[in-house]
C-alpha positions as semicolon CSV with decimal commas, in nm:
position;residue;x (nm);y (nm);z (nm)
1;M;-1,147;6,288;5,170
2;S;-0,819;6,275;5,359
3;D;-0,476;6,299;5,205
4;G;-0,386;5,998;4,994
5;E;-0,739;5,888;4,915
6;G;-0,816;5,837;4,549
7;A;-1,112;5,816;4,322
8;A;-1,208;5,481;4,178
9;P;-1,061;5,411;3,832
10;D;-1,216;5,585;3,534
11;A;-1,091;5,465;3,197
12;R;-1,104;5,821;3,064
13;T;-0,943;6,012;3,351
14;A;-0,727;5,778;3,561
15;N;-0,352;5,809;3,535
16;R;-0,276;5,496;3,332
17;N;0,100;5,516;3,297
18;T;0,246;5,574;3,642
19;A;0,430;5,300;3,825
20;T;0,188;5,299;4,117
21;S;-0,130;5,402;3,933
22;E;-0,236;5,605;4,236
23;V;-0,545;5,801;4,140
24;T;-0,599;6,158;4,250
25;P;-0,916;6,270;4,429
26;E;-1,199;6,322;4,191
27;K;-1,564;6,411;4,230
28;S;-1,772;6,390;3,915
29;D;-2,080;6,222;3,778
30;A;-1,875;6,031;3,520
31;S;-1,887;5,654;3,541
32;V;-1,604;5,479;3,719
33;V;-1,526;5,261;3,423
34;A;-1,622;5,407;3,088
35;A;-1,643;5,221;2,760
36;P;-1,300;5,214;2,588
37;A;-1,240;5,388;2,259
38;P;-1,321;5,163;1,961
39;A;-1,031;4,930;1,889
40;A;-0,972;4,564;1,814
41;Y;-0,741;4,268;1,851
42;A;-0,551;4,126;1,554
43;D;-0,848;3,918;1,435
44;G;-1,085;4,213;1,448
45;S;-1,248;4,121;1,779
46;P;-1,317;4,426;1,998
47;L;-1,096;4,493;2,297
48;D;-1,217;4,346;2,624
49;G;-1,378;4,612;2,841
50;L;-1,340;4,638;3,217
51;S;-1,636;4,463;3,376
52;Y;-1,519;4,377;3,728
53;L;-1,411;4,589;4,021
54;E;-1,226;4,399;4,291
55;A;-1,097;4,551;4,613
56;K;-0,844;4,373;4,833
57;L;-0,678;4,419;5,168
58;I;-0,362;4,215;5,223
59;L;-0,344;4,111;5,588
60;K;-0,080;3,998;5,835
61;P;-0,101;3,620;5,863
62;E;-0,016;3,593;6,232
63;R;-0,360;3,721;6,329
64;F;-0,526;3,416;6,172
65;T;-0,466;3,120;6,399
66;S;-0,817;2,973;6,390
67;A;-1,154;2,994;6,221
68;K;-1,257;3,213;6,515
69;A;-1,008;3,477;6,398
70;L;-1,151;3,468;6,046
71;R;-1,497;3,525;6,189
72;E;-1,368;3,806;6,409
73;F;-1,249;3,983;6,095
74;G;-1,584;3,915;5,932
75;R;-1,766;4,086;6,217
76;I;-1,545;4,394;6,172
77;V;-1,643;4,399;5,805
78;R;-2,011;4,386;5,896
79;K;-1,972;4,658;6,158
80;T;-1,791;4,881;5,908
81;A;-2,063;4,826;5,648
82;E;-2,325;4,931;5,899
83;A;-2,122;5,239;6,001
84;T;-2,086;5,348;5,636
85;K;-2,452;5,273;5,558
86;I;-2,376;4,988;5,317
87;A;-2,642;4,717;5,320
88;F;-2,494;4,384;5,432
89;T;-2,634;4,031;5,408
90;P;-2,447;3,760;5,604
91;D;-2,336;3,457;5,406
92;P;-2,519;3,140;5,514
93;E;-2,183;2,960;5,532
94;F;-2,025;3,213;5,770
95;D;-2,060;2,982;6,071
96;L;-1,964;2,665;5,882
97;P;-1,606;2,532;5,859
98;P;-1,389;2,737;5,619
99;K;-1,340;2,616;5,264
100;I;-1,005;2,465;5,164
101;R;-0,841;2,513;4,826
102;E;-0,497;2,422;4,694
103;I;-0,308;2,670;4,477
104;V;0,019;2,639;4,287
105;F;0,196;2,892;4,065
106;A;0,402;2,790;3,763
107;D;0,698;2,979;3,617
108;T;1,043;2,929;3,471
109;P;1,347;2,904;3,702
110;D;1,429;3,267;3,616
111;F;1,068;3,375;3,681
112;A;1,031;3,501;3,325
113;L;0,650;3,508;3,341
114;Y;0,628;3,710;3,661
115;A;0,896;3,953;3,549
116;S;0,682;4,020;3,240
117;A;0,367;4,078;3,450
118;F;0,216;3,733;3,374
119;I;0,081;3,501;3,641
120;L;-0,003;3,135;3,581
121;R;-0,169;2,930;3,852
122;R;-0,381;2,622;3,914
123;R;-0,645;2,598;4,185
124;I;-0,817;2,286;4,324
125;A;-1,115;2,292;4,559
126;Y;-1,151;2,039;4,842
127;H;-1,461;1,912;5,018
128;E;-1,440;1,704;5,334
129;G;-1,074;1,634;5,262
130;F;-1,103;1,534;4,896
131;A;-1,044;1,724;4,572
132;V;-1,365;1,807;4,387
133;G;-1,442;1,952;4,048
134;D;-1,218;2,035;3,756
135;P;-0,887;2,199;3,854
136;E;-0,905;2,565;3,749
137;V;-0,627;2,720;3,540
138;V;-0,591;3,098;3,563
139;F;-0,359;3,293;3,333
140;K;-0,343;3,666;3,387
141;F;-0,158;3,979;3,287
142;R;-0,157;4,226;3,577
143;H;-0,017;4,574;3,532
144;P;-0,077;4,934;3,650
145;D;-0,114;5,056;3,289
146;L;-0,473;5,015;3,172
147;D;-0,388;5,045;2,802
148;R;-0,120;4,776;2,816
149;A;-0,345;4,538;3,006
150;Q;-0,637;4,592;2,770
151;A;-0,436;4,570;2,449
152;L;-0,308;4,219;2,526
153;D;-0,525;3,945;2,376
154;M;-0,559;3,691;2,657
155;R;-0,778;3,441;2,473
156;P;-0,637;3,088;2,484
157;K;-0,622;2,843;2,196
158;I;-0,791;2,543;2,352
159;E;-1,052;2,292;2,245
160;G;-1,296;2,366;2,524
161;K;-1,464;2,651;2,706
162;Y;-1,288;2,943;2,873
163;R;-1,377;3,273;3,036
164;I;-1,216;3,616;3,006
165;K;-1,236;3,857;3,301
166;F;-1,093;4,210;3,287
167;K;-1,072;4,366;3,633
168;A;-0,971;4,686;3,803
169;E;-0,810;4,572;4,129
170;L;-0,785;4,813;4,419
171;L;-0,509;4,773;4,677
172;P;-0,410;5,004;4,964
173;L;-0,127;5,248;4,907
174;K;0,211;5,088;4,966
175;D;0,305;5,304;5,264
176;R;-0,013;5,389;5,455
177;A;-0,379;5,316;5,508
178;G;-0,643;5,555;5,382
179;G;-0,612;5,542;5,005
180;Y;-0,558;5,302;4,720
181;R;-0,370;5,220;4,403
182;V;-0,501;5,036;4,097
183;L;-0,377;4,733;3,908
184;Y;-0,551;4,607;3,595
185;S;-0,586;4,231;3,572
186;H;-0,671;4,076;3,234
187;N;-0,757;3,714;3,310
188;C;-0,826;3,395;3,123
189;Q;-0,958;3,095;3,316
190;F;-1,074;2,746;3,230
191;G;-1,100;2,397;3,368
192;L;-0,791;2,183;3,315
193;S;-1,003;1,928;3,127
194;Q;-1,082;2,189;2,860
195;T;-0,741;2,148;2,698
196;K;-0,606;1,820;2,562
197;A;-0,253;1,953;2,523
198;K;0,025;1,722;2,633
199;E;0,346;1,839;2,799
200;K;0,155;2,121;2,964
201;T;0,467;2,243;3,144
202;S;0,675;2,306;2,831
203;I;0,725;2,666;2,724
204;A;0,648;2,572;2,364
205;T;0,313;2,419;2,461
206;L;0,223;2,709;2,687
207;A;0,296;2,956;2,407
208;E;0,058;2,758;2,185
209;I;-0,215;2,759;2,449
210;F;-0,153;3,122;2,547
211;P;-0,040;3,322;2,240
212;A;0,023;3,618;2,472
213;L;0,338;3,431;2,582
214;T;0,480;3,404;2,230
215;D;0,743;3,672;2,286
216;I;0,839;3,573;2,640
217;K;1,218;3,582;2,683
218;T;1,368;3,289;2,870
219;K;1,629;3,020;2,821
220;A;1,413;2,768;3,004
221;D;1,228;2,487;2,827
222;H;0,970;2,419;3,099
223;V;0,791;2,576;3,391
224;S;0,766;2,425;3,738
225;I;0,599;2,505;4,070
226;V;0,726;2,841;4,193
227;N;0,973;2,783;4,478
228;G;0,822;2,435;4,521
229;G;0,544;2,602;4,718
230;I;0,203;2,436;4,738
231;V;-0,037;2,684;4,895
232;E;-0,331;2,584;5,109
233;E;-0,600;2,850;5,113
234;V;-0,839;2,862;5,409
235;L;-1,135;3,075;5,298
236;L;-1,440;3,198;5,487
237;P;-1,733;3,360;5,300
238;I;-1,847;3,669;5,494
239;G;-2,147;3,808;5,313
240;E;-2,282;4,037;5,044
241;L;-2,228;4,412;5,026
242;D;-2,492;4,619;4,847
243;F;-2,370;4,949;4,702
244;G;-2,705;5,039;4,549
245;K;-2,874;5,022;4,208
246;G;-2,812;4,649;4,178
247;M;-2,437;4,674;4,245
248;T;-2,360;4,394;4,492
249;A;-2,034;4,225;4,586
250;N;-1,965;3,903;4,771
251;C;-1,682;3,934;5,021
252;D;-1,461;3,683;5,197
253;V;-1,148;3,655;5,410
254;S;-0,875;3,397;5,365
255;L;-0,539;3,276;5,487
256;W;-0,265;3,139;5,262
257;R;-0,022;2,890;5,414
258;T;0,219;2,633;5,276
259;R;0,124;2,267;5,266
260;G;0,320;2,041;5,495
261;E;0,483;2,280;5,742
262;H;0,173;2,507;5,746
263;R;0,387;2,818;5,727
264;S;0,146;3,112;5,723
265;L;0,217;3,345;5,431
266;V;-0,051;3,610;5,406
267;G;-0,415;3,685;5,469
268;E;-0,660;3,865;5,242
269;F;-0,998;4,031;5,250
270;A;-1,162;4,083;4,911
271;F;-1,488;4,184;4,750
272;Q;-1,573;4,181;4,381
273;A;-1,853;4,349;4,187
274;K;-1,951;4,287;3,826
275;F;-2,088;4,558;3,600
276;A;-2,164;4,622;3,234
277;A;-1,853;4,738;3,049
278;E;-2,066;4,974;2,842
279;T;-2,207;5,167;3,138
280;G;-1,942;5,134;3,409
281;V;-2,014;5,219;3,773
282;A;-2,230;5,516;3,862
283;A;-2,086;5,799;4,072
284;R;-2,307;5,718;4,373
285;Q;-2,203;5,353;4,373
286;R;-1,840;5,458;4,336
287;E;-1,863;5,692;4,633
288;R;-2,017;5,420;4,851
289;M;-1,747;5,171;4,756
290;E;-1,473;5,424;4,830
291;R;-1,627;5,517;5,166
292;F;-1,655;5,156;5,277
293;Y;-1,311;5,053;5,148
294;I;-1,131;5,346;5,314
295;A;-1,323;5,306;5,639
296;L;-1,239;4,936;5,655
297;Q;-0,868;5,011;5,608
298;H;-0,877;5,236;5,914
299;A;-1,085;4,986;6,113
300;V;-0,832;4,705;6,057
301;E;-0,515;4,913;6,026
302;D;-0,328;4,689;6,272
303;W;-0,410;4,389;6,051
304;L;-0,282;4,539;5,724
305;A;0,029;4,416;5,542
306;L;0,110;4,705;5,309
307;G;0,308;4,691;4,986
308;V;0,265;4,319;4,913
309;T;0,035;4,085;4,722
310;K;-0,044;3,718;4,778
311;T;0,140;3,621;4,461
312;A;0,449;3,817;4,564
313;M;0,462;3,628;4,895
314;V;0,480;3,295;4,709
315;Y;0,758;3,425;4,486
316;R;0,947;3,533;4,800
317;L;0,934;3,191;4,966
318;N;1,302;3,122;4,901
319;G;1,427;3,479;4,915
320;A;1,377;3,806;4,733
321;A;1,118;3,805;4,457
322;P;1,206;3,922;4,106
323;Q;1,117;4,268;3,984
324;S;0,742;4,281;3,932
325;H;0,481;4,526;3,811
326;E;0,262;4,496;4,122
């Protein structure tokens, strides 16, 4: 490994309390994500265990001026997979028109949620120009400290169904390609129809739906769309990466731009793998993921936008973003 490369996160050995959560090189047979020590939330429910590994590359938006450019990036991904001996299966929708989704973030005027490492967003899928399906609400706590992220009970109090996802998110180092840092994202997501709450933009209502917000400090009574920005996501599925022993990950590339003026904000490549929280990721799978992820960074180094996230770009629409934990 070259300087700056890190080992994938291991709940027992990763540095959980640094600001960047950069992980030092490590070669062992221990699982990437081990089962957490026995503990529980206030009602006695066990802590959520990490069960997703997501790797992202944030990309310069000016490279993406057409669907052809998205496919060009996809071909680089495939070529890199082949070079690193990672099995790759093309997505059947790779040559079809990209998918379109609309995304908005909600926060107080003083960005109290984001400053406290919370992110609240709504996403709507479109098909042939029309919204389809139930709008998806995602509420997450994202932080470099694994213990803090895990200890927060993200379950909502709603009438309907919801899903909890606890992820280790890999991002490149903030100053160079060839390594990565780790953020832990504790997510709750559900369809908007699953809650009958009225006044969904009031802080009081949100604190009832999301008890994790009970102690949020703000003078605001309501949330609104962050910087008035409505994001249009143009997303192209690329294919499936196979890291061995049943560990597969779908990958895609996307562009975020504002609705109306079509101001390009940021691009992103991402892949996500699911695993059993009890067993984690085996050393061989971890090594293959690392090899591919680092190799792809070098292959697309001119495309990389280091030190940012998609969410941060939305918060910067009207100027400097607030202090964040990303």
